[in-house]
Legacy VTK file of the C-alpha trace (Angstrom):
# vtk DataFile Version 3.0
C-alpha trace
ASCII
DATASET POLYDATA
POINTS 427 float
198.708 22.541 -53.354
198.507 19.338 -56.164
195.343 18.204 -53.992
193.187 21.148 -54.896
194.175 20.948 -58.613
193.294 17.786 -58.700
189.985 18.568 -57.089
189.472 21.501 -58.889
189.986 19.401 -62.394
187.083 16.543 -60.711
184.501 19.468 -60.692
185.191 20.966 -63.620
185.390 17.753 -65.761
182.555 16.249 -63.668
180.435 19.798 -62.789
176.832 18.106 -63.189
177.657 15.415 -60.507
179.554 17.908 -58.370
176.626 19.878 -58.380
174.431 17.175 -57.719
176.360 15.642 -54.814
176.873 19.763 -52.972
172.999 20.004 -53.008
172.361 16.838 -51.126
175.561 17.741 -48.628
173.778 20.758 -48.222
170.607 19.795 -47.418
171.765 16.465 -45.279
173.598 19.721 -43.244
170.563 21.738 -42.950
168.525 18.791 -41.729
170.679 17.649 -39.277
171.312 20.859 -37.923
167.367 21.377 -37.618
167.009 18.024 -36.022
169.333 18.502 -33.045
167.691 21.774 -32.691
164.703 20.559 -32.583
165.285 17.809 -30.276
167.283 20.421 -28.009
164.462 22.506 -28.204
161.862 19.752 -27.152
163.732 18.351 -24.482
163.854 21.774 -22.771
159.798 22.011 -23.055
159.387 18.431 -21.722
161.246 19.187 -18.935
159.366 22.339 -18.228
155.990 20.195 -18.481
157.040 17.671 -16.565
157.445 20.173 -13.232
153.693 20.747 -13.759
153.215 17.012 -13.558
155.022 16.378 -10.796
153.147 19.002 -8.690
151.337 17.232 -5.996
147.239 17.442 -5.873
144.957 17.131 -3.021
142.978 13.291 -2.748
139.769 15.292 -3.542
141.083 16.936 -6.655
140.482 16.200 -10.038
143.207 16.175 -12.899
142.802 18.898 -15.112
140.891 17.507 -18.321
141.328 18.823 -21.531
139.573 18.279 -24.420
141.205 18.266 -28.081
139.127 19.269 -31.279
141.589 18.196 -34.061
140.972 18.842 -37.595
143.367 15.984 -39.246
143.105 17.663 -42.598
144.597 20.979 -41.559
147.870 21.948 -43.170
147.761 19.316 -46.139
146.848 16.225 -43.331
150.215 16.949 -41.305
148.215 18.258 -38.331
147.805 14.993 -36.594
151.988 14.153 -36.867
152.782 17.345 -35.768
150.266 17.429 -32.477
151.172 13.853 -31.803
155.369 14.873 -32.050
155.352 18.157 -30.548
151.680 18.904 -28.359
150.678 15.910 -27.439
154.363 15.038 -25.403
153.884 18.281 -23.235
150.141 17.772 -22.103
150.880 14.151 -20.736
153.878 15.083 -19.147
152.168 17.734 -17.258
149.238 15.470 -16.154
146.979 16.657 -17.910
144.135 14.470 -19.084
143.685 14.389 -22.687
140.553 13.868 -24.889
141.036 13.803 -28.576
137.697 14.817 -30.443
138.448 14.395 -34.219
136.306 16.833 -36.986
135.076 14.813 -40.078
134.063 17.183 -42.448
133.331 21.044 -42.724
131.314 22.415 -40.124
131.362 19.393 -37.920
133.548 21.154 -35.111
130.316 23.656 -34.352
128.142 20.107 -33.716
130.772 18.735 -31.518
130.507 21.592 -29.215
127.019 20.793 -28.768
128.370 17.051 -26.705
131.138 18.465 -25.372
130.902 18.682 -21.258
132.510 18.658 -18.029
135.725 19.774 -19.803
138.433 22.202 -18.079
139.503 23.980 -21.094
138.838 23.499 -25.339
142.001 23.431 -27.687
141.641 23.879 -30.983
144.258 22.285 -32.716
143.630 23.034 -36.304
143.849 26.644 -38.400
141.402 29.257 -38.695
138.523 27.756 -40.079
138.128 25.398 -37.111
139.041 28.030 -34.745
136.173 29.613 -36.148
133.718 26.828 -36.043
134.073 26.339 -32.505
133.814 29.909 -31.636
130.687 29.766 -33.664
129.436 26.550 -31.838
129.975 28.080 -28.578
128.489 31.412 -28.735
125.364 29.941 -30.929
124.828 27.404 -27.994
125.381 30.171 -24.877
123.333 32.902 -27.087
126.234 35.285 -27.411
126.485 35.661 -23.494
130.503 34.009 -24.018
132.262 30.705 -22.325
133.639 30.158 -18.853
135.505 27.517 -20.862
138.579 29.139 -22.043
140.032 28.315 -25.460
143.624 27.093 -26.466
144.850 27.409 -29.933
147.581 25.129 -31.348
148.564 26.670 -34.774
148.554 23.163 -36.864
146.498 24.990 -39.925
147.374 26.371 -42.955
146.339 29.678 -42.248
146.865 30.588 -38.168
145.913 34.747 -37.877
145.075 34.971 -34.442
147.412 32.087 -33.341
150.588 33.638 -35.522
150.093 37.117 -33.349
150.075 35.133 -30.335
152.612 32.748 -31.441
154.821 33.599 -34.320
156.815 31.221 -36.377
156.500 29.473 -39.661
159.145 27.359 -40.542
161.149 24.863 -39.376
162.346 25.264 -35.652
160.476 28.791 -35.411
157.511 26.036 -36.131
157.813 23.847 -33.416
158.542 26.657 -31.117
155.266 28.461 -31.948
153.254 24.900 -31.246
155.547 23.960 -28.100
154.642 27.486 -26.677
150.917 27.355 -27.409
150.863 24.236 -25.509
152.610 25.775 -22.363
150.167 27.934 -22.635
147.217 25.596 -21.990
149.427 23.862 -19.455
150.458 27.510 -17.057
146.774 28.883 -17.718
147.700 31.866 -18.520
144.307 33.447 -20.152
143.437 36.630 -22.041
140.218 37.647 -23.070
140.171 38.404 -26.729
137.370 40.061 -29.184
134.570 38.388 -31.365
132.952 39.315 -34.237
128.921 38.407 -35.240
128.185 38.191 -38.705
124.922 38.100 -39.715
123.236 37.821 -43.165
120.938 40.364 -43.449
119.071 38.210 -46.494
116.619 35.403 -46.001
117.614 32.207 -46.530
116.285 30.753 -49.802
115.725 27.712 -48.959
113.816 27.933 -45.580
112.590 31.321 -45.812
114.221 31.935 -42.279
117.161 34.163 -41.240
120.441 32.501 -41.300
122.080 31.631 -38.126
125.147 34.058 -36.824
128.495 33.436 -37.858
131.322 34.567 -35.164
134.859 35.345 -36.129
137.967 36.519 -34.090
140.315 37.173 -37.327
138.832 39.554 -40.244
136.519 39.857 -43.258
137.831 40.310 -46.387
136.459 41.309 -49.700
138.071 42.326 -53.200
141.004 41.504 -55.298
143.846 40.722 -52.832
141.106 38.226 -51.053
140.623 36.708 -54.444
144.570 36.281 -54.943
145.223 34.594 -51.630
142.329 31.868 -52.123
144.101 30.785 -55.241
147.882 30.658 -54.148
147.741 26.764 -54.085
146.737 26.605 -57.913
150.147 27.418 -58.069
151.857 25.200 -56.169
154.260 24.570 -59.336
156.199 27.282 -58.196
157.595 25.895 -55.342
158.300 28.459 -52.383
157.337 31.186 -54.881
153.915 30.516 -55.592
152.497 33.611 -53.258
154.404 35.837 -55.548
153.182 34.071 -58.852
149.915 34.643 -58.032
150.051 38.087 -58.318
152.200 38.421 -61.028
150.048 36.120 -63.231
146.251 37.456 -61.568
146.921 41.135 -61.468
145.341 41.904 -64.887
142.642 38.998 -64.568
138.916 39.761 -64.457
138.368 36.968 -62.476
139.748 38.759 -59.626
136.968 41.365 -57.710
137.968 44.487 -58.863
135.007 46.515 -58.108
133.252 46.513 -54.561
130.248 48.589 -54.476
128.721 49.064 -50.974
126.948 51.332 -49.100
128.134 51.297 -45.208
125.762 51.895 -42.199
128.167 51.881 -38.880
128.598 53.438 -35.208
131.372 54.385 -33.545
133.519 52.505 -31.060
131.745 52.691 -27.541
133.137 51.568 -24.151
129.799 50.507 -23.039
126.755 52.512 -22.156
122.834 52.665 -21.770
122.431 52.405 -25.635
124.654 49.404 -25.823
123.376 46.959 -23.730
119.638 47.974 -24.026
118.600 44.592 -24.948
120.480 43.014 -22.141
118.552 45.206 -19.495
115.668 44.215 -21.243
116.027 40.370 -21.304
116.943 40.615 -17.322
113.675 42.303 -16.647
111.988 39.379 -18.634
111.635 37.119 -15.487
108.387 37.885 -14.598
106.935 39.917 -11.361
108.785 38.598 -8.418
112.288 39.168 -10.300
111.997 42.713 -10.004
112.561 41.891 -6.039
115.450 39.973 -6.867
119.196 40.824 -6.749
120.844 40.042 -9.812
124.566 39.768 -11.191
124.908 41.659 -14.021
128.383 42.443 -15.071
127.145 45.037 -17.522
124.796 46.956 -15.003
127.537 49.591 -14.385
126.978 50.882 -18.047
122.892 50.861 -17.884
123.617 54.524 -16.340
126.218 55.725 -18.703
124.707 58.155 -21.415
127.205 58.074 -24.911
125.214 59.993 -27.139
127.268 59.582 -29.861
126.718 55.611 -29.837
123.476 56.238 -31.241
124.715 58.369 -34.330
124.452 55.921 -37.553
127.290 57.056 -40.206
126.644 56.502 -43.957
129.182 56.317 -46.296
129.158 54.622 -49.804
132.418 53.025 -50.990
133.559 52.014 -54.574
137.144 49.872 -53.670
138.970 46.717 -55.023
139.791 45.999 -51.700
137.982 46.034 -48.031
139.370 44.783 -44.890
137.473 44.077 -42.100
139.570 43.075 -38.641
139.672 43.071 -35.057
142.245 44.160 -32.443
142.941 40.683 -31.932
145.443 40.152 -34.826
146.740 43.652 -34.444
150.159 43.149 -33.029
151.302 45.250 -29.923
147.553 46.448 -29.053
147.028 47.023 -25.074
144.236 44.851 -23.638
143.181 48.463 -22.048
142.851 49.888 -25.091
139.132 50.792 -26.898
137.654 47.938 -27.996
136.770 48.583 -31.975
136.455 47.186 -35.351
139.148 48.150 -38.076
138.031 49.011 -41.532
140.427 49.037 -44.370
139.705 50.656 -47.566
141.529 50.452 -50.525
142.031 52.594 -53.312
139.469 52.572 -56.093
141.561 51.389 -58.883
144.887 49.565 -58.608
147.338 49.514 -61.178
149.233 46.304 -62.080
152.392 47.242 -60.631
150.714 48.208 -57.769
148.880 45.594 -57.309
152.047 43.310 -57.619
153.951 45.572 -55.154
151.201 45.309 -52.649
150.941 41.295 -53.302
154.416 41.619 -52.063
153.989 43.236 -49.045
151.385 41.081 -47.721
153.487 38.130 -47.968
156.159 39.801 -45.901
153.451 40.825 -43.380
153.406 44.606 -43.977
150.393 46.960 -44.607
149.321 47.298 -48.266
148.044 50.861 -50.147
145.049 51.977 -47.744
142.931 54.791 -48.916
140.821 54.930 -45.543
140.483 53.718 -42.394
137.301 53.258 -40.257
136.902 52.225 -36.860
133.073 51.033 -35.802
131.564 48.710 -33.272
128.749 47.664 -35.422
128.706 47.847 -39.342
126.536 47.331 -41.753
127.805 46.117 -45.220
125.366 46.465 -48.413
126.376 45.705 -51.688
125.073 47.699 -54.284
125.773 45.188 -57.688
124.143 42.002 -58.017
127.611 39.863 -57.683
127.769 36.560 -58.847
130.578 34.252 -57.610
131.717 37.049 -55.700
133.102 35.974 -52.013
133.773 37.027 -48.551
136.975 35.245 -46.637
135.799 34.961 -42.795
138.549 34.289 -41.097
140.117 32.942 -44.256
137.024 30.696 -45.163
134.634 31.733 -47.871
131.296 32.446 -47.944
128.903 34.299 -50.776
128.786 38.223 -50.661
125.758 38.926 -49.202
124.607 42.114 -47.209
126.091 41.308 -43.766
125.847 43.390 -40.150
129.082 42.685 -38.006
128.784 43.709 -34.549
131.772 43.571 -31.954
131.347 41.680 -28.798
134.581 43.260 -26.816
136.496 40.309 -24.955
133.590 37.335 -24.762
135.886 34.724 -24.714
139.241 34.053 -22.569
142.033 32.110 -24.620
145.561 30.522 -23.652
148.474 32.866 -24.454
152.109 33.399 -23.428
152.574 34.879 -19.908
154.211 38.024 -21.318
150.970 38.601 -23.909
148.233 38.617 -20.982
148.033 42.588 -20.985
149.053 43.135 -24.962
LINES 1 428
427 0 1 2 3 4 5 6 7 8 9 10 11 12 13 14 15 16 17 18 19 20 21 22 23 24 25 26 27 28 29 30 31 32 33 34 35 36 37 38 39 40 41 42 43 44 45 46 47 48 49 50 51 52 53 54 55 56 57 58 59 60 61 62 63 64 65 66 67 68 69 70 71 72 73 74 75 76 77 78 79 80 81 82 83 84 85 86 87 88 89 90 91 92 93 94 95 96 97 98 99 100 101 102 103 104 105 106 107 108 109 110 111 112 113 114 115 116 117 118 119 120 121 122 123 124 125 126 127 128 129 130 131 132 133 134 135 136 137 138 139 140 141 142 143 144 145 146 147 148 149 150 151 152 153 154 155 156 157 158 159 160 161 162 163 164 165 166 167 168 169 170 171 172 173 174 175 176 177 178 179 180 181 182 183 184 185 186 187 188 189 190 191 192 193 194 195 196 197 198 199 200 201 202 203 204 205 206 207 208 209 210 211 212 213 214 215 216 217 218 219 220 221 222 223 224 225 226 227 228 229 230 231 232 233 234 235 236 237 238 239 240 241 242 243 244 245 246 247 248 249 250 251 252 253 254 255 256 257 258 259 260 261 262 263 264 265 266 267 268 269 270 271 272 273 274 275 276 277 278 279 280 281 282 283 284 285 286 287 288 289 290 291 292 293 294 295 296 297 298 299 300 301 302 303 304 305 306 307 308 309 310 311 312 313 314 315 316 317 318 319 320 321 322 323 324 325 326 327 328 329 330 331 332 333 334 335 336 337 338 339 340 341 342 343 344 345 346 347 348 349 350 351 352 353 354 355 356 357 358 359 360 361 362 363 364 365 366 367 368 369 370 371 372 373 374 375 376 377 378 379 380 381 382 383 384 385 386 387 388 389 390 391 392 393 394 395 396 397 398 399 400 401 402 403 404 405 406 407 408 409 410 411 412 413 414 415 416 417 418 419 420 421 422 423 424 425 426
């Protein structure tokens, strides 16, 4: 009893020191707990990966060769350290020949794709931007025909829209588990096809007078006030873990956000595949000269050439005035079956948003919940033609910034293969 009374008096007389040392001890306990859990977790994954490395291969069989495209600037330059601690050991234990290519600047990943050859897989160690660059490089190289080389994604970036659906986990031990799961998906070679958006700017390049090359994305295109708020989150770093919420609180009444998105939408309904969808493909296939008509062709889409779908040829028009527009693939929609009809999902927000509603919806987004939606459109191809002369207005395409211009977005269903967790193969 005397000890308790003496301790209470000491805390009362030196409360500042007591609070400080209590904080230090608490931090130490949490750090130690996370460290032990991480070590136990990585030990289990290393044992699992080592089993693949012990498998016998024939003398004529080569080791698997995987090319890693690593963005060293991703996630505030933490990506290299995390890759070396949590991903590289598993790949080496599994007996995989790893070739690491580091990006040196924005857009460099697209150029690296041109140089890569003789690899069994390409693994992106970065975020949404690096993934989009790699997919863009591959599909430009192959003229939209997809790629036989499977892709992997190690969620080492600040934003990982697609990877967070496949490998959820953002903080502490959960993040380590997400990285380990993503690496094991590459080792175990579990693959599922994913959709890609082909985004073409409909206006000419002012410098060259030519059409811009298409951009490819696997996640989303965003436009409006919420997109603009997301883009400036880092400027509120001094709020620490509350910076994301502060962004909405302090910007809900500012004119620098895009509160007025006025555009003409032109779109066609989703389609499983028909003669109209693959008319261009049929033309290209039959363009090989006189003797080509006598040759057998192995066209995986030939079955669609005899399918008629009149609705696929109908073009719908709609004018929108909204504070928020988001267009996404089904890749980033959780719990979607791979057998579902592939489509683009266009979410149109309310015409106007009051301050309190903006803050409320911002908090919802931070929690992974849906914001308020006025209308949803499903499409296979959609054109967005902004009607106002907009300055300093931006799209986010897979969380990378692009100037707002008239664009056409075409869904390329199941065009690339990506590594995923075993339980997500049919999702």
